[in-house]
KEDO-619238 format. One record per residue (C-alpha): residue in three letters; x, y, z. Coordinates in Angstrom, 1 decimal. Layout:
! KEDO-619238
PT / r / c1 / c2 / c3
PT / ALA / X / Y / Z
...
***
This chain:
! KEDO-619238
PT / r / c1 / c2 / c3
PT / MET / 0.0 / -0.2 / 0.2
PT / HIS / 1.1 / 3.4 / -0.7
PT / LEU / 0.7 / 6.3 / 2.0
PT / HIS / 1.0 / 10.0 / 0.7
PT / PHE / 1.9 / 12.5 / 3.6
PT / VAL / 1.0 / 16.1 / 3.3
PT / PHE / 2.6 / 18.9 / 5.3
PT / PRO / 0.3 / 22.0 / 5.1
PT / ARG / 1.7 / 25.5 / 4.9
PT / TRP / 0.5 / 27.9 / 7.5
PT / ARG / 1.2 / 32.0 / 7.7
PT / LYS / 4.4 / 32.4 / 10.0
PT / LEU / 4.7 / 35.3 / 12.7
PT / LEU / 5.5 / 38.0 / 10.6
PT / GLU / 3.6 / 37.2 / 7.5
PT / ASP / 0.3 / 38.9 / 8.5
PT / HIS / 2.0 / 42.0 / 9.0
PT / PRO / 4.1 / 43.0 / 5.7
PT / GLY / 5.5 / 46.3 / 7.5
PT / LEU / 7.0 / 43.6 / 10.2
PT / ARG / 7.9 / 41.4 / 7.2
PT / ASP / 9.9 / 44.1 / 5.5
PT / LEU / 11.5 / 45.0 / 9.0
PT / VAL / 12.9 / 41.6 / 9.5
PT / SER / 13.1 / 40.5 / 6.4
PT / GLY / 16.3 / 38.2 / 5.6
PT / TYR / 16.8 / 38.0 / 9.5
PT / ASP / 15.6 / 34.6 / 9.8
PT / VAL / 13.5 / 35.9 / 13.0
PT / GLY / 9.9 / 35.3 / 13.4
PT / ASN / 9.6 / 32.4 / 10.7
PT / PHE / 9.6 / 29.0 / 11.6
PT / ARG / 12.0 / 27.3 / 9.3
PT / MET / 12.8 / 23.7 / 10.4
PT / ALA / 11.2 / 20.8 / 9.0
PT / GLY / 8.1 / 19.4 / 11.1
PT / LEU / 8.8 / 16.6 / 13.2
PT / GLY / 5.4 / 15.4 / 13.7
PT / LEU / 4.7 / 14.3 / 10.5
PT / ALA / 8.1 / 12.7 / 9.6
PT / THR / 7.7 / 10.7 / 12.9
PT / ALA / 4.2 / 9.3 / 11.8
PT / ALA / 5.8 / 8.2 / 8.2
PT / GLY / 8.6 / 6.6 / 10.4
PT / ALA / 5.7 / 4.6 / 12.2
PT / VAL / 4.1 / 3.2 / 9.2
PT / PRO / 5.3 / -0.5 / 8.7
PT / PRO / 8.1 / -0.9 / 6.6
PT / GLU / 6.1 / -3.1 / 3.7
PT / HIS / 4.5 / 0.2 / 2.8
PT / THR / 5.7 / 2.8 / 0.6
PT / ILE / 5.4 / 6.3 / 1.5
PT / SER / 5.9 / 9.9 / -0.3
PT / LEU / 5.5 / 13.6 / 1.0
PT / SER / 4.2 / 16.9 / -0.1
PT / ASP / 5.5 / 20.0 / 1.6
PT / GLU / 3.2 / 23.0 / 0.6
PT / ASN / 5.9 / 25.3 / 2.3
PT / VAL / 8.3 / 24.0 / -0.7
PT / ALA / 6.0 / 23.4 / -3.3
PT / GLU / 2.1 / 23.6 / -4.5
PT / VAL / 0.2 / 20.4 / -3.7
PT / ARG / -1.1 / 18.2 / -6.3
PT / PHE / -4.1 / 16.4 / -5.8
PT / ASP / -3.7 / 13.7 / -8.7
PT / VAL / -1.1 / 11.8 / -6.5
PT / GLU / -1.0 / 8.0 / -7.1
PT / ALA / -1.6 / 7.0 / -3.4
PT / ASP / -3.9 / 4.4 / -1.4
PT / LEU / -4.2 / 6.9 / 1.6
PT / VAL / -3.3 / 10.6 / 1.8
PT / CYS / -2.1 / 11.7 / 5.6
PT / ILE / -2.3 / 15.3 / 6.6
PT / GLY / -0.8 / 16.2 / 9.9
PT / PHE / -1.3 / 19.7 / 11.1
PT / PHE / -1.1 / 21.8 / 14.3
PT / THR / -3.9 / 24.7 / 14.9
PT / PRO / -2.1 / 27.5 / 12.8
PT / GLN / -2.2 / 24.8 / 9.9
PT / ALA / -5.9 / 24.0 / 10.2
PT / THR / -8.0 / 26.2 / 8.3
PT / ASN / -5.7 / 25.4 / 5.2
PT / ALA / -5.3 / 21.5 / 5.9
PT / TYR / -8.9 / 21.6 / 6.1
PT / GLN / -9.2 / 23.1 / 2.3
PT / LEU / -6.5 / 20.5 / 1.3
PT / ALA / -8.5 / 17.5 / 2.7
PT / ASP / -11.6 / 18.6 / 1.0
PT / SER / -9.8 / 18.8 / -2.3
PT / PHE / -8.3 / 15.4 / -1.8
PT / ARG / -11.7 / 13.7 / -1.0
PT / ARG / -13.2 / 15.6 / -4.0
PT / ALA / -10.6 / 13.9 / -6.0
PT / GLY / -11.7 / 10.6 / -4.8
PT / LYS / -8.7 / 10.0 / -2.2
PT / THR / -9.5 / 8.6 / 1.6
PT / VAL / -7.9 / 10.9 / 3.9
PT / ILE / -6.5 / 10.6 / 7.2
PT / GLY / -6.1 / 13.4 / 9.8
PT / GLY / -3.7 / 13.8 / 12.4
PT / GLY / -1.4 / 15.8 / 14.5
PT / ILE / -2.0 / 18.0 / 17.6
PT / HIS / -5.1 / 19.8 / 16.3
PT / PRO / -7.3 / 16.8 / 15.1
PT / THR / -6.5 / 15.2 / 18.3
PT / VAL / -7.3 / 18.0 / 20.8
PT / ALA / -10.3 / 19.6 / 18.5
PT / THR / -11.4 / 16.4 / 16.7
PT / SER / -14.9 / 16.9 / 16.3
PT / ASP / -14.2 / 20.5 / 14.8
PT / ALA / -11.7 / 18.5 / 12.1
PT / ALA / -13.7 / 15.2 / 11.6
PT / PRO / -16.2 / 16.7 / 8.8
PT / HIS / -13.1 / 17.1 / 6.5
PT / PHE / -11.4 / 13.7 / 6.9
PT / ASP / -12.4 / 9.9 / 6.3
PT / ALA / -10.7 / 9.1 / 9.5
PT / ILE / -8.9 / 10.9 / 12.3
PT / LEU / -5.5 / 9.3 / 14.0
PT / ARG / -5.4 / 11.0 / 17.4
PT / GLY / -2.3 / 11.1 / 19.6
PT / PRO / 1.0 / 9.9 / 18.7
PT / ALA / 1.1 / 8.0 / 15.5
PT / GLU / 2.9 / 5.0 / 17.0
PT / GLY / 0.9 / 1.9 / 17.6
PT / ALA / -2.0 / 2.8 / 15.1
PT / TRP / -1.0 / 2.5 / 11.6
PT / GLU / -1.3 / -1.6 / 11.3
PT / GLU / -4.8 / -1.0 / 12.3
PT / ILE / -6.1 / 1.9 / 10.1
PT / ILE / -4.2 / 0.1 / 7.1
PT / ARG / -6.0 / -3.1 / 8.0
PT / ASP / -9.3 / -1.5 / 8.4
PT / PHE / -9.0 / 0.6 / 5.0
PT / ALA / -8.2 / -2.6 / 3.1
PT / ALA / -10.9 / -4.3 / 4.3
PT / GLY / -13.2 / -1.4 / 3.6
PT / ALA / -14.2 / -0.8 / 7.2
PT / LEU / -12.3 / 2.3 / 8.4
PT / LYS / -13.5 / 3.7 / 11.5
PT / PRO / -13.8 / 7.3 / 12.0
PT / VAL / -11.3 / 7.8 / 14.9
PT / TYR / -8.1 / 6.0 / 15.7
PT / ASN / -6.0 / 6.4 / 18.7
PT / GLY / -2.3 / 6.2 / 18.9
PT / ASN / -0.2 / 4.8 / 21.9
PT / SER / 1.7 / 7.2 / 23.6
PT / CYS / 3.4 / 4.2 / 25.4
PT / ALA / 4.6 / 2.5 / 22.5
PT / ALA / 8.2 / 2.5 / 21.3
PT / PHE / 9.2 / 6.0 / 19.5
PT / ALA / 9.4 / 5.7 / 15.9
PT / ARG / 12.7 / 6.9 / 14.0
PT / PRO / 11.6 / 10.1 / 12.0
PT / ARG / 11.6 / 10.0 / 8.3
PT / ARG / 13.4 / 13.4 / 7.8
PT / ASP / 14.4 / 12.2 / 4.4
PT / LEU / 11.2 / 12.7 / 3.3
PT / PHE / 11.6 / 16.9 / 3.6
PT / LYS / 13.5 / 18.4 / 0.6
PT / ASP / 16.1 / 20.8 / 1.6
PT / SER / 14.6 / 24.1 / 0.3
PT / GLY / 15.3 / 27.0 / 2.3
PT / TYR / 14.8 / 25.2 / 5.8
PT / LEU / 17.3 / 26.0 / 8.6
PT / ARG / 20.0 / 23.5 / 8.8
PT / ALA / 18.7 / 22.3 / 11.9
PT / GLY / 17.0 / 18.8 / 13.4
PT / ILE / 14.0 / 18.6 / 15.8
PT / VAL / 14.8 / 16.0 / 18.1
PT / GLN / 12.4 / 14.3 / 20.4
PT / THR / 13.3 / 13.2 / 24.1
PT / ALA / 9.8 / 12.7 / 25.5
PT / ARG / 6.0 / 12.3 / 25.4
PT / GLY / 3.5 / 13.7 / 27.7
PT / CYS / 3.5 / 15.8 / 30.8
PT / PRO / 1.6 / 15.8 / 33.8
PT / VAL / 1.8 / 19.3 / 34.7
PT / GLY / -1.4 / 20.5 / 33.2
PT / CYS / -0.4 / 24.3 / 32.5
PT / PRO / -3.7 / 26.0 / 31.2
PT / PHE / -2.1 / 27.1 / 28.2
PT / CYS / -0.5 / 23.6 / 27.1
PT / VAL / -1.2 / 21.3 / 24.3
PT / VAL / 0.8 / 18.5 / 25.4
PT / PRO / -1.3 / 16.3 / 27.9
PT / GLY / -4.4 / 16.6 / 25.5
PT / HIS / -2.2 / 15.0 / 22.7
PT / ALA / 0.2 / 12.8 / 24.2
PT / GLY / -1.0 / 12.2 / 27.4
PT / THR / -0.3 / 13.0 / 31.4
PT / GLN / 2.7 / 10.4 / 31.5
PT / VAL / 5.9 / 11.3 / 30.6
PT / VAL / 7.4 / 8.5 / 28.5
PT / PHE / 10.9 / 9.0 / 28.1
PT / ARG / 12.7 / 7.8 / 25.1
PT / PRO / 15.6 / 5.8 / 25.6
PT / VAL / 18.8 / 8.0 / 25.6
PT / ALA / 20.5 / 5.4 / 23.3
PT / GLU / 17.9 / 6.1 / 20.8
PT / VAL / 18.2 / 9.9 / 21.3
PT / LEU / 21.9 / 9.7 / 20.6
PT / GLU / 21.8 / 7.5 / 17.6
PT / ASP / 19.0 / 9.8 / 16.1
PT / ILE / 21.7 / 12.8 / 16.8
PT / ALA / 24.2 / 11.1 / 15.4
PT / THR / 22.4 / 10.4 / 11.7
PT / LEU / 21.0 / 14.2 / 11.5
PT / PRO / 22.3 / 15.5 / 8.4
PT / PHE / 22.5 / 18.9 / 10.0
PT / PRO / 25.0 / 20.9 / 12.2
PT / CYS / 22.6 / 21.4 / 14.9
PT / PHE / 19.5 / 20.6 / 16.6
PT / PHE / 16.5 / 21.8 / 18.5
PT / LEU / 15.8 / 19.5 / 21.6
PT / ALA / 11.9 / 19.7 / 21.2
PT / ASP / 10.6 / 18.9 / 24.8
PT / GLU / 10.3 / 21.6 / 27.1
PT / ASN / 10.0 / 19.1 / 30.3
PT / LEU / 13.6 / 18.5 / 29.5
PT / LEU / 14.8 / 21.3 / 31.8
PT / PHE / 12.1 / 20.7 / 34.4
PT / PRO / 13.8 / 20.7 / 38.3
PT / ASP / 12.2 / 17.3 / 39.5
PT / SER / 14.8 / 14.8 / 40.1
PT / GLU / 13.7 / 12.2 / 37.0
PT / ASN / 13.9 / 14.8 / 34.3
PT / ARG / 17.1 / 16.2 / 36.0
PT / ASP / 18.6 / 12.7 / 36.0
PT / TYR / 17.4 / 12.2 / 32.3
PT / ARG / 19.3 / 15.4 / 30.9
PT / MET / 22.3 / 14.8 / 33.1
PT / GLN / 22.7 / 11.5 / 31.5
PT / LEU / 21.7 / 12.9 / 27.9
PT / PHE / 24.3 / 15.8 / 28.0
PT / SER / 27.1 / 13.4 / 29.6
PT / GLN / 26.7 / 11.0 / 27.1
PT / LEU / 26.8 / 13.5 / 24.4
PT / VAL / 30.0 / 14.5 / 25.8
PT / GLU / 31.0 / 11.1 / 26.1
PT / ALA / 30.2 / 10.6 / 22.4
PT / GLY / 32.3 / 13.6 / 21.2
PT / ASN / 29.3 / 15.4 / 20.1
PT / ARG / 30.1 / 18.0 / 17.8
PT / ARG / 26.7 / 19.5 / 16.9
PT / ILE / 25.3 / 22.3 / 18.5
PT / SER / 22.0 / 22.1 / 20.5
PT / PHE / 19.4 / 24.4 / 21.5
PT / ILE / 16.2 / 24.1 / 23.9
PT / ALA / 13.3 / 26.0 / 24.9
PT / GLY / 12.4 / 26.3 / 28.9
PT / TYR / 10.3 / 28.5 / 30.8
PT / PRO / 11.9 / 31.1 / 33.4
PT / GLN / 10.6 / 29.4 / 36.4
PT / PHE / 12.7 / 26.2 / 35.4
PT / VAL / 15.7 / 27.8 / 33.9
PT / ARG / 16.5 / 29.8 / 37.0
PT / GLN / 16.7 / 26.4 / 38.7
PT / LEU / 19.4 / 25.2 / 36.7
PT / ARG / 22.7 / 24.4 / 39.1
PT / ALA / 26.1 / 25.5 / 38.0
PT / ASP / 27.5 / 21.9 / 37.3
PT / GLU / 24.1 / 21.3 / 34.9
PT / ILE / 25.0 / 24.5 / 33.0
PT / ALA / 28.6 / 23.8 / 32.7
PT / LEU / 27.7 / 20.3 / 31.6
PT / MET / 25.0 / 21.7 / 29.2
PT / ALA / 27.9 / 23.9 / 27.4
PT / ARG / 30.4 / 20.9 / 27.4
PT / ALA / 27.8 / 19.2 / 25.5
PT / ARG / 27.3 / 22.1 / 23.1
PT / MET / 24.4 / 23.3 / 23.9
PT / GLN / 24.4 / 27.0 / 22.8
PT / GLN / 21.1 / 28.6 / 23.3
PT / ILE / 17.9 / 28.5 / 25.4
PT / TYR / 14.7 / 29.8 / 23.8
PT / LEU / 13.4 / 31.5 / 26.7
PT / VAL / 9.5 / 31.6 / 26.8
PT / LEU / 8.5 / 34.7 / 28.9
PT / GLY / 4.6 / 35.7 / 30.4
PT / LEU / 3.1 / 32.4 / 29.5
PT / ARG / 3.3 / 30.5 / 32.7
PT / GLN / 2.9 / 33.5 / 34.8
PT / PRO / 1.9 / 37.3 / 33.7
PT / LEU / 5.1 / 38.8 / 31.8
PT / ALA / 5.5 / 41.5 / 34.2
PT / ASN / 6.5 / 38.9 / 37.1
PT / ASP / 9.0 / 37.2 / 34.5
PT / LEU / 10.5 / 40.7 / 33.7
PT / SER / 11.1 / 41.6 / 37.5
PT / ASP / 12.6 / 38.6 / 38.5
PT / GLU / 16.3 / 39.3 / 39.4
PT / GLY / 17.2 / 35.8 / 40.0
PT / LEU / 16.1 / 34.9 / 36.2
PT / ALA / 18.3 / 37.8 / 34.9
PT / ALA / 21.0 / 36.8 / 36.9
PT / LYS / 20.7 / 33.2 / 35.5
PT / ILE / 20.7 / 34.4 / 32.0
PT / LEU / 24.0 / 36.4 / 32.9
PT / GLU / 25.3 / 32.8 / 34.4
PT / LEU / 24.3 / 31.2 / 31.2
PT / LYS / 25.9 / 33.6 / 28.8
PT / ALA / 29.1 / 33.5 / 30.7
PT / ALA / 29.1 / 29.5 / 30.2
PT / GLY / 28.8 / 30.3 / 26.4
PT / ILE / 24.5 / 29.7 / 26.3
PT / GLU / 23.0 / 32.3 / 24.8
PT / VAL / 19.0 / 33.5 / 25.4
PT / MET / 16.6 / 34.0 / 22.7
PT / ALA / 13.6 / 35.6 / 24.5
PT / SER / 10.0 / 35.0 / 23.4
PT / PHE / 7.9 / 37.5 / 24.8
PT / ASN / 4.1 / 36.8 / 25.3
PT / LEU / 2.0 / 39.6 / 25.2
PT / GLY / -1.7 / 40.0 / 26.2
PT / ASN / -1.5 / 38.3 / 29.8
PT / ASP / -0.9 / 41.3 / 31.8
PT / SER / -2.9 / 43.9 / 33.8
PT / SER / -0.2 / 46.8 / 33.5
PT / PRO / 2.0 / 48.1 / 30.5
PT / VAL / 5.2 / 46.2 / 30.3
PT / GLU / 7.3 / 47.7 / 27.5
PT / GLN / 9.8 / 49.5 / 30.1
PT / GLY / 10.0 / 46.2 / 31.6
PT / ILE / 11.0 / 44.3 / 28.4
PT / ALA / 13.5 / 47.1 / 27.6
PT / ALA / 15.2 / 47.1 / 31.1
PT / PHE / 15.1 / 43.1 / 31.0
PT / CYS / 16.8 / 43.2 / 27.6
PT / SER / 19.5 / 45.3 / 28.7
PT / ALA / 20.2 / 43.7 / 31.8
PT / THR / 20.4 / 40.4 / 30.3
PT / GLN / 22.1 / 41.4 / 26.8
PT / THR / 19.3 / 39.8 / 25.0
PT / ASN / 20.8 / 38.3 / 21.9
PT / LEU / 17.7 / 37.6 / 20.1
PT / ALA / 13.8 / 38.3 / 20.8
PT / GLU / 10.6 / 37.6 / 19.1
PT / PHE / 7.1 / 39.1 / 20.6
PT / ILE / 4.1 / 36.6 / 20.5
PT / ILE / 0.3 / 37.5 / 21.1
PT / HIS / -1.0 / 35.4 / 23.6
PT / THR / -2.8 / 32.9 / 21.7
PT / PRO / -5.4 / 30.1 / 23.6
PT / PHE / -5.1 / 27.1 / 21.4
PT / PRO / -8.2 / 24.4 / 21.3
PT / GLY / -7.9 / 21.2 / 23.8
PT / THR / -6.3 / 23.6 / 26.6
PT / PRO / -7.8 / 24.8 / 29.9
PT / MET / -7.4 / 28.5 / 28.7
PT / PHE / -9.3 / 28.2 / 25.5
PT / ALA / -12.0 / 26.3 / 27.4
PT / GLN / -12.3 / 29.1 / 29.8
PT / MET / -12.2 / 32.0 / 27.1
PT / GLU / -14.8 / 30.2 / 25.0
PT / LYS / -17.1 / 29.8 / 28.4
PT / GLU / -16.6 / 33.7 / 28.9
PT / GLY / -17.5 / 34.5 / 25.2
PT / ARG / -13.9 / 36.0 / 24.9
PT / LEU / -12.9 / 34.3 / 21.5
PT / LEU / -12.8 / 36.6 / 18.8
PT / THR / -12.6 / 34.2 / 15.7
PT / ARG / -12.4 / 30.5 / 14.7
PT / ASP / -10.3 / 30.9 / 11.9
PT / TRP / -7.6 / 28.9 / 12.9
PT / SER / -4.8 / 30.5 / 10.4
PT / LYS / -4.9 / 33.5 / 12.9
PT / TYR / -3.7 / 31.3 / 15.7
PT / ASN / -0.3 / 32.0 / 15.0
PT / GLY / 0.9 / 34.4 / 17.4
PT / ALA / 0.7 / 37.4 / 15.1
PT / ASN / -2.7 / 38.2 / 15.8
PT / VAL / -5.6 / 39.0 / 18.6
PT / VAL / -7.8 / 36.1 / 18.7
PT / PHE / -9.5 / 36.8 / 21.9
PT / ALA / -11.0 / 39.7 / 24.1
PT / PRO / -8.2 / 41.0 / 26.2
PT / LEU / -9.4 / 41.7 / 29.9
PT / HIS / -7.5 / 44.9 / 30.3
PT / GLU / -7.3 / 46.7 / 26.9
PT / SER / -8.8 / 46.4 / 23.5
PT / PRO / -7.7 / 44.0 / 20.7
PT / GLU / -6.5 / 46.7 / 18.4
PT / SER / -4.3 / 48.3 / 21.6
PT / LEU / -2.5 / 44.7 / 22.2
PT / CYS / -1.8 / 44.5 / 18.3
PT / ASP / -0.3 / 48.1 / 18.3
PT / ARG / 1.9 / 47.0 / 21.0
PT / TYR / 3.1 / 43.8 / 19.3
PT / LEU / 4.0 / 46.0 / 16.3
PT / ALA / 5.9 / 48.5 / 18.0
PT / LEU / 7.8 / 46.2 / 20.3
PT / TRP / 9.3 / 44.3 / 16.9
PT / HIS / 10.2 / 47.8 / 15.4
PT / TRP / 11.9 / 49.0 / 19.2
PT / PHE / 13.9 / 46.0 / 19.0
PT / TYR / 14.9 / 45.5 / 15.4
PT / SER / 14.7 / 49.1 / 13.9
PT / ASP / 18.2 / 49.9 / 15.0
PT / ILE / 19.9 / 46.6 / 14.0
PT / ASN / 21.2 / 45.9 / 10.9
PT / GLN / 20.7 / 42.5 / 8.8
PT / ASP / 24.4 / 42.1 / 9.2
PT / GLN / 24.3 / 42.4 / 13.3
PT / VAL / 21.6 / 39.9 / 13.4
PT / LYS / 22.9 / 37.5 / 11.2
PT / ALA / 26.0 / 37.5 / 13.5
PT / ARG / 24.0 / 37.4 / 16.4
PT / TYR / 22.3 / 34.2 / 14.9
PT / VAL / 25.6 / 32.5 / 14.4
PT / ARG / 26.2 / 33.2 / 17.9
PT / ALA / 23.4 / 31.6 / 19.1
PT / PHE / 23.1 / 28.6 / 16.5
PT / GLY / 26.5 / 28.2 / 14.6
PT / GLY / 27.5 / 29.5 / 11.1
PT / GLY / 26.1 / 26.1 / 9.5
PT / ILE / 22.3 / 26.6 / 10.2
PT / MET / 21.8 / 28.7 / 7.3
PT / ARG / 23.6 / 27.1 / 4.8
PT / LYS / 24.7 / 23.5 / 3.9
PT / ALA / 27.4 / 22.4 / 6.0
PT / SER / 29.6 / 19.2 / 6.0
PT / LEU / 31.7 / 17.7 / 8.5
PT / ALA / 35.1 / 19.0 / 7.8
PT / PRO / 38.3 / 16.7 / 8.1
PT / GLY / 39.6 / 18.6 / 11.2
PT / GLY / 36.0 / 17.6 / 13.2
PT / SER / 34.0 / 20.7 / 13.1
PT / TYR / 31.2 / 22.1 / 11.1
PT / ASN / 31.7 / 24.6 / 8.7
***
């Protein structure tokens, strides 16, 4: 059987605002440009006796006359509106279409009318049943993956190198028990943390065709003993293996500030070079900005050679934060910054609460990309929040030219991320 996977395009952070797009053009900031891991992993979970192909709409126009038994569209919320249109077109062309990924999992009733079947949760453990039922003409409307199943090896080879950053996304775990009101992880991957064996992670990293990689699981920096032991083992073994690839990771202030000196030193030896710091999401942004312990920890990270890219979440505050952002960037010598409009995603307690309160302004999922105000703020108008968002982008980048931003990129990611790199005879990427 042949399965054809489709990765829909979505509007990136700056594309809804032409003035911002022009301001930051060529900076590689505000534009998600890594090949998706979810779809590559779903493809990797397909039993090996079946063949696979991929259409990546971020690279080329999708064709609907593809020869395939099943068309499989994987997507998260900002892609959903477009994914529905693609699914409808494939079905009009006579194809059987499966929808999967974060959005169909947490918003199944919204997605279901556009698909012949929905695959909820991780794809591992579901394909055998889907393929068997399809062959028997008995496809069910919903299938559930197994969050405790063995991790599939992602089929990164399906994605063509066409403008993507030279960075791989690496998974270390599934699920999260914390239940933050903004987070889709428990709804998609369950409330139990299932760690990927460190040996598998190391093997995955060793086979990456890129000079750097992103460790995609925020729980890796959680302060509990289980996550700490796992990351210490992972980073220690990266050092022992002689890892030469640069890595970066996302984290929240409350957890980053608890990193110990020995952990930071080990992360640096393992060639971690940047933390993508998400501010103003787990608590009001003003609280994060005034946290002197966080600012001191960022300077400690920088002293160890680990930069911070600050992502400021706007709209979760009762008071202006612009002066606090400026002071924070100055005190921490912020290398790179981005600004995000607070976005309640389907499947989260925050979305349910705003829906109950009648504060959701639209269900056009293409607007749920962090660049649009999709809810009614409590302390200002939607227009005011959008104006502040635009002004902060201009404030941070207007006085930094393109060469300076690229130099900051190299400091954070290494020079190979924006161009093809090969492993030189001396043993370092160039």
